[in-house]
C-alpha positions as CSV (number, residue, x, y, z in Angstrom):
1,X,0.0,0.0,0.0
2,X,1.6,3.3,-1.1
3,X,2.2,5.8,1.7
4,X,0.7,9.3,1.5
5,X,2.9,12.2,2.4
6,X,1.4,15.5,3.6
7,X,2.5,18.1,1.0
8,X,3.2,21.8,1.5
9,X,-0.1,23.1,0.2
10,X,0.0,26.2,-2.0
11,X,-0.2,29.7,-0.5
12,X,-2.7,32.4,-1.4
13,X,-0.5,35.4,-1.2
14,X,2.9,34.1,-2.3
15,X,5.4,32.2,-0.1
16,X,6.2,33.7,3.3
17,X,9.2,36.0,3.3
18,X,10.0,35.6,7.0
19,X,10.9,32.9,9.5
20,X,10.3,32.4,13.2
21,X,9.7,30.1,16.1
22,X,6.2,29.3,17.2
23,X,5.3,28.0,20.7
24,X,8.7,28.5,22.3
25,X,6.6,28.5,25.5
26,X,2.8,28.0,26.1
27,X,2.2,31.7,26.7
28,X,3.2,32.3,23.1
29,X,-0.1,30.8,21.9
30,X,-3.1,32.0,23.7
31,X,-6.6,30.9,22.6
32,X,-9.8,32.3,24.0
33,X,-13.1,30.6,23.2
34,X,-16.1,32.7,22.1
35,X,-19.4,31.0,22.8
36,X,-22.3,31.5,20.5
37,X,-24.7,32.3,23.5
38,X,-24.7,33.5,27.1
39,X,-25.3,30.8,29.8
40,X,-28.6,31.6,31.4
41,X,-27.7,31.1,35.1
42,X,-30.3,28.4,35.7
43,X,-30.6,24.7,34.7
44,X,-29.3,21.2,35.2
45,X,-25.8,21.8,33.7
46,X,-23.0,23.6,35.4
47,X,-20.8,25.6,32.9
48,X,-17.2,26.0,33.9
49,X,-14.9,28.5,32.2
50,X,-11.4,27.0,32.5
51,X,-7.9,28.2,31.7
52,X,-5.5,25.4,31.0
53,X,-1.8,25.2,30.1
54,X,-0.2,22.3,28.4
55,X,-3.2,20.0,28.8
56,X,-5.6,18.7,26.1
57,X,-9.4,19.2,26.2
58,X,-10.3,15.5,26.6
59,X,-8.0,15.1,29.7
60,X,-9.7,18.1,31.4
61,X,-13.1,16.5,30.6
62,X,-12.1,13.3,32.3
63,X,-10.7,15.2,35.2
64,X,-14.1,17.0,35.6
65,X,-16.0,13.8,35.4
66,X,-13.9,12.2,38.2
67,X,-14.2,15.3,40.4
68,X,-17.9,15.5,40.0
69,X,-18.4,11.7,40.2
70,X,-20.4,11.6,36.9
71,X,-20.1,9.7,33.7
72,X,-17.8,10.9,30.9
73,X,-20.8,11.4,28.7
74,X,-22.2,14.0,31.2
75,X,-19.3,16.3,30.3
76,X,-19.7,18.7,27.4
77,X,-17.4,21.0,25.5
78,X,-17.7,23.0,22.3
79,X,-14.3,22.2,20.7
80,X,-10.9,20.7,21.1
81,X,-8.1,23.1,21.9
82,X,-4.4,23.0,21.4
83,X,-2.4,21.3,24.1
84,X,0.8,23.3,23.7
85,X,-0.9,26.6,24.5
86,X,-2.7,28.7,27.1
87,X,-6.4,28.1,26.3
88,X,-9.5,29.4,27.9
89,X,-12.6,27.4,27.1
90,X,-16.0,26.3,28.5
91,X,-17.1,22.9,29.8
92,X,-20.4,21.7,31.0
93,X,-21.2,19.1,33.7
94,X,-24.7,17.6,34.1
95,X,-25.5,18.0,37.8
96,X,-29.4,17.9,38.2
97,X,-30.6,18.4,41.7
98,X,-27.2,19.3,43.1
99,X,-27.1,22.5,45.2
100,X,-25.3,25.6,43.9
101,X,-22.8,24.9,41.2
102,X,-21.8,21.4,42.5
103,X,-18.5,20.3,44.1
104,X,-15.8,22.7,45.1
105,X,-14.2,23.3,41.7
106,X,-11.4,25.4,43.2
107,X,-9.8,22.1,44.4
108,X,-8.8,21.5,40.8
109,X,-6.8,24.6,40.5
110,X,-3.1,24.1,39.8
111,X,-0.3,25.5,37.8
112,X,-1.8,23.9,34.7
113,X,-5.5,24.5,35.4
114,X,-7.6,27.3,36.8
115,X,-11.4,27.5,37.1
116,X,-12.2,31.1,36.2
117,X,-16.0,31.1,36.4
118,X,-19.0,28.8,37.0
119,X,-22.6,29.3,36.0
120,X,-25.7,27.2,35.4
121,X,-27.4,26.6,32.1
122,X,-30.4,24.5,30.8
123,X,-28.6,22.5,28.1
124,X,-25.4,20.5,27.7
125,X,-22.6,22.3,25.9
126,X,-22.3,20.6,22.5
127,X,-19.6,20.4,19.9
128,X,-19.5,23.3,17.5
129,X,-21.7,25.8,19.3
130,X,-19.0,28.5,19.1
131,X,-19.0,31.9,17.6
132,X,-15.2,31.4,17.1
133,X,-11.9,31.7,18.8
134,X,-9.6,34.6,19.5
135,X,-5.8,34.1,19.2
136,X,-2.8,36.0,20.6
137,X,0.3,34.6,19.1
138,X,3.9,35.4,19.6
139,X,6.5,34.5,17.0
140,X,10.0,34.6,18.3
141,X,13.3,34.7,16.4
142,X,11.5,36.5,13.6
143,X,13.6,37.4,10.6
144,X,12.5,38.6,7.2
145,X,11.2,41.3,5.0
146,X,8.8,43.6,6.9
147,X,7.4,45.1,3.7
148,X,6.3,41.7,2.4
149,X,5.0,40.7,5.8
150,X,2.9,43.8,6.0
151,X,1.5,43.4,2.5
152,X,0.5,39.8,3.1
153,X,-1.1,40.6,6.4
154,X,-3.1,43.5,4.8
155,X,-4.3,41.0,2.1
156,X,-5.4,38.5,4.8
157,X,-7.2,41.3,6.7
158,X,-9.1,42.3,3.5
159,X,-9.6,39.0,1.8
160,X,-9.3,36.1,4.3
161,X,-7.4,32.9,4.0
162,X,-7.7,29.5,2.4
163,X,-9.5,27.5,5.1
164,X,-7.0,24.7,5.3
165,X,-7.1,22.2,8.1
166,X,-4.0,22.7,10.3
167,X,-1.1,20.2,10.5
168,X,-2.2,19.1,14.0
169,X,-5.2,17.5,12.3
170,X,-3.0,14.9,10.7
171,X,-0.9,13.7,13.6
172,X,2.8,13.5,14.0
173,X,4.4,13.8,10.6
174,X,1.0,13.4,9.0
175,X,0.8,9.7,9.9
176,X,-2.9,9.7,10.8
177,X,-3.8,9.6,7.1
178,X,-1.8,6.5,6.6
179,X,-3.2,5.0,9.7
180,X,-6.6,5.6,8.2
181,X,-5.6,3.7,5.1
182,X,-4.4,0.8,7.3
183,X,-7.7,0.9,9.2
184,X,-9.6,0.7,5.9
185,X,-7.5,-2.4,5.1
186,X,-8.6,-4.1,8.3
187,X,-6.1,-3.0,10.9
188,X,-7.6,-3.1,14.4
189,X,-8.2,0.4,15.8
190,X,-9.7,1.7,19.0
191,X,-12.8,3.9,18.9
192,X,-11.0,7.1,19.8
193,X,-8.3,6.5,17.3
194,X,-10.9,5.5,14.7
195,X,-12.5,9.0,14.9
196,X,-9.1,10.7,14.6
197,X,-8.2,8.7,11.5
198,X,-11.5,9.3,9.8
199,X,-11.2,13.0,10.5
200,X,-7.6,13.0,9.1
201,X,-8.7,11.3,5.9
202,X,-11.5,13.7,5.3
203,X,-9.4,16.7,6.1
204,X,-6.6,15.5,3.7
205,X,-9.1,15.2,0.8
206,X,-10.5,18.6,1.6
207,X,-7.1,20.3,1.7
208,X,-6.2,18.7,-1.6
209,X,-9.3,20.1,-3.1
210,X,-8.7,23.5,-1.6
211,X,-5.1,23.4,-2.8
212,X,-6.3,22.8,-6.4
213,X,-8.6,25.8,-6.2
214,X,-5.8,28.0,-4.7
215,X,-3.6,27.0,-7.6
216,X,-6.5,27.9,-10.0
217,X,-7.0,31.1,-8.0
218,X,-10.7,30.4,-7.5
219,X,-10.7,29.4,-3.9
220,X,-12.5,32.7,-3.1
221,X,-14.4,33.0,-6.4
222,X,-17.4,31.2,-8.0
223,X,-17.3,28.1,-10.1
224,X,-20.3,26.9,-12.1
225,X,-22.2,24.5,-9.9
226,X,-20.8,25.7,-6.6
227,X,-22.5,25.3,-3.2
228,X,-21.9,28.3,-0.9
229,X,-21.6,28.6,2.8
230,X,-22.9,31.7,4.7
231,X,-20.1,33.3,6.7
232,X,-19.8,32.0,10.3
233,X,-22.6,29.4,9.8
234,X,-23.1,25.9,8.5
235,X,-25.9,27.1,6.2
236,X,-25.5,26.3,2.5
237,X,-27.2,27.0,-0.7
238,X,-26.6,26.0,-4.3
239,X,-26.3,28.1,-7.5
240,X,-25.8,26.8,-11.0
241,X,-24.2,30.0,-12.1
242,X,-22.8,33.0,-10.2
243,X,-25.0,36.1,-10.8
244,X,-24.1,39.7,-9.8
245,X,-25.6,39.1,-6.3
246,X,-23.4,36.1,-5.6
247,X,-20.3,37.8,-6.9
248,X,-21.0,40.9,-4.7
249,X,-21.5,38.7,-1.6
250,X,-18.3,36.8,-2.3
251,X,-16.4,40.0,-2.7
252,X,-17.5,41.3,0.7
253,X,-17.0,37.9,2.5
254,X,-20.7,37.3,3.3
255,X,-20.6,33.9,1.6
256,X,-17.8,31.5,0.6
257,X,-17.4,28.7,-1.9
258,X,-17.4,25.3,-0.2
259,X,-15.5,22.0,-0.6
260,X,-16.7,18.5,0.1
261,X,-16.0,16.6,3.3
262,X,-16.1,13.2,1.8
263,X,-18.4,10.4,2.9
264,X,-21.6,8.6,1.9
265,X,-24.4,10.7,0.3
266,X,-25.2,12.6,-2.8
267,X,-23.1,15.3,-4.5
268,X,-24.0,18.8,-3.5
269,X,-22.3,20.5,-6.4
270,X,-22.6,20.3,-10.2
271,X,-20.9,21.2,-13.4
272,X,-17.3,22.6,-13.0
273,X,-17.3,22.3,-9.2
274,X,-18.4,18.7,-9.4
275,X,-15.8,17.8,-11.9
276,X,-13.0,19.3,-9.8
277,X,-14.1,17.4,-6.7
278,X,-14.3,14.2,-8.7
279,X,-10.8,14.7,-10.0
280,X,-9.5,14.9,-6.4
281,X,-11.5,12.0,-5.2
282,X,-10.4,9.8,-8.1
283,X,-6.8,10.4,-7.2
284,X,-7.3,8.9,-3.7
285,X,-9.9,6.1,-4.2
286,X,-8.8,4.1,-1.1
287,X,-9.5,7.1,1.2
288,X,-12.7,7.9,-0.5
289,X,-14.1,4.3,-0.5
290,X,-12.9,3.8,3.1
291,X,-14.8,6.9,4.3
292,X,-18.0,5.9,2.5
293,X,-17.8,2.4,3.9
294,X,-17.2,3.7,7.4
295,X,-20.6,5.4,7.2
296,X,-19.3,8.9,7.5
297,X,-21.9,11.4,6.1
298,X,-20.8,13.7,3.3
299,X,-20.8,17.4,4.3
300,X,-19.5,20.8,3.2
301,X,-16.8,23.2,4.6
302,X,-16.1,26.8,3.5
303,X,-13.0,27.1,1.3
304,X,-12.3,30.5,2.7
305,X,-12.3,31.9,6.3
306,X,-12.5,35.6,7.2
307,X,-9.9,36.8,9.7
308,X,-11.4,39.3,12.1
309,X,-9.8,42.1,14.1
310,X,-6.3,41.3,12.7
311,X,-3.6,43.3,14.4
312,X,0.1,43.0,14.5
313,X,3.1,44.6,16.1
314,X,6.8,44.0,16.9
315,X,7.4,43.7,20.6
316,X,11.1,43.8,19.7
317,X,12.8,43.6,16.4
318,X,12.7,39.8,16.6
319,X,9.4,39.2,18.4
320,X,6.2,39.5,16.3
321,X,2.8,39.5,18.0
322,X,-0.4,38.8,16.2
323,X,-4.0,39.2,17.4
324,X,-7.0,38.0,15.5
325,X,-10.3,36.0,15.7
326,X,-11.4,33.1,13.5
327,X,-14.7,31.3,13.0
328,X,-15.2,28.0,14.8
329,X,-13.3,25.2,13.0
330,X,-10.7,27.4,11.4
331,X,-7.0,27.1,12.3
332,X,-4.7,29.8,13.5
333,X,-1.8,28.0,11.7
334,X,-3.7,28.5,8.4
335,X,-3.1,32.2,9.0
336,X,0.5,31.9,10.2
337,X,1.6,29.7,7.3
338,X,0.8,32.5,4.9
339,X,3.2,34.9,6.5
340,X,5.9,33.0,8.5
341,X,7.8,29.8,7.8
342,X,7.9,28.7,11.4
343,X,9.5,26.0,13.5
344,X,7.9,24.8,16.7
């Protein structure tokens, strides 16, 4: 079985003209979750706003379950966050009939975890119910051309980025895609690993499709037969041809062309968009067939992501700081890769 290597996917604004070091320390990568709603203050679920350093989301969820003496499935969170970072995110714990906000959560506080706030809410926190995430990122040992950096950042601020899945999606050296292939060939896999490998396979196919459209310079423009995603939502609509209204909405970032997240189901595109997607899928038949056989439902993802409130400054001549917000599901590394060739 031939191995798949993760390529260097093409850039939207030319290759980065600078280098730097990312995540020299956890405080260099700060992520703050932005919920899509305000907890009500009443209900069966206790919401906890937690700051964690150097710990992954699933570990914190298990820790909360043990502390509250509840089942793992009674814990909710909206999204997985980077381990090698300082992250602030919400969790929910189902505690019906318990007084106040449940056990003494402050007992969990440590150098790696701090419970910042607790409040009740009526429903469990579910995956994806985020408005987005805010990032404060420090790039150390920066060297390069300031003029090119500024030009690229201004383009990102105005036009967004290709909505690539980040390298962390594919595991160490991208091996999760090959582990997905092995799983499709019959290799035994645990349930948690199975989910990771399926996600890696779908993400790889999506990135390959997006890369083709970046090469063709239509990742942010309409193709005949495209399906479009409304900005910061999962709502889609089809259009056989792009009229003036669609072109205007694309230009202002109100809608985005979409790419397939492969699985079982019918095509949601036609004409030129359908042919392009089929070309990519035909190149990786084992991945495509394996995903369909695994029962994964076909879905859509925006090919472009807007970058909100983008600001940058130099703390010193070799320390660059970036601040910006992204929609839920978009990766900060997809922004960074456009401007800095970084090592971690």
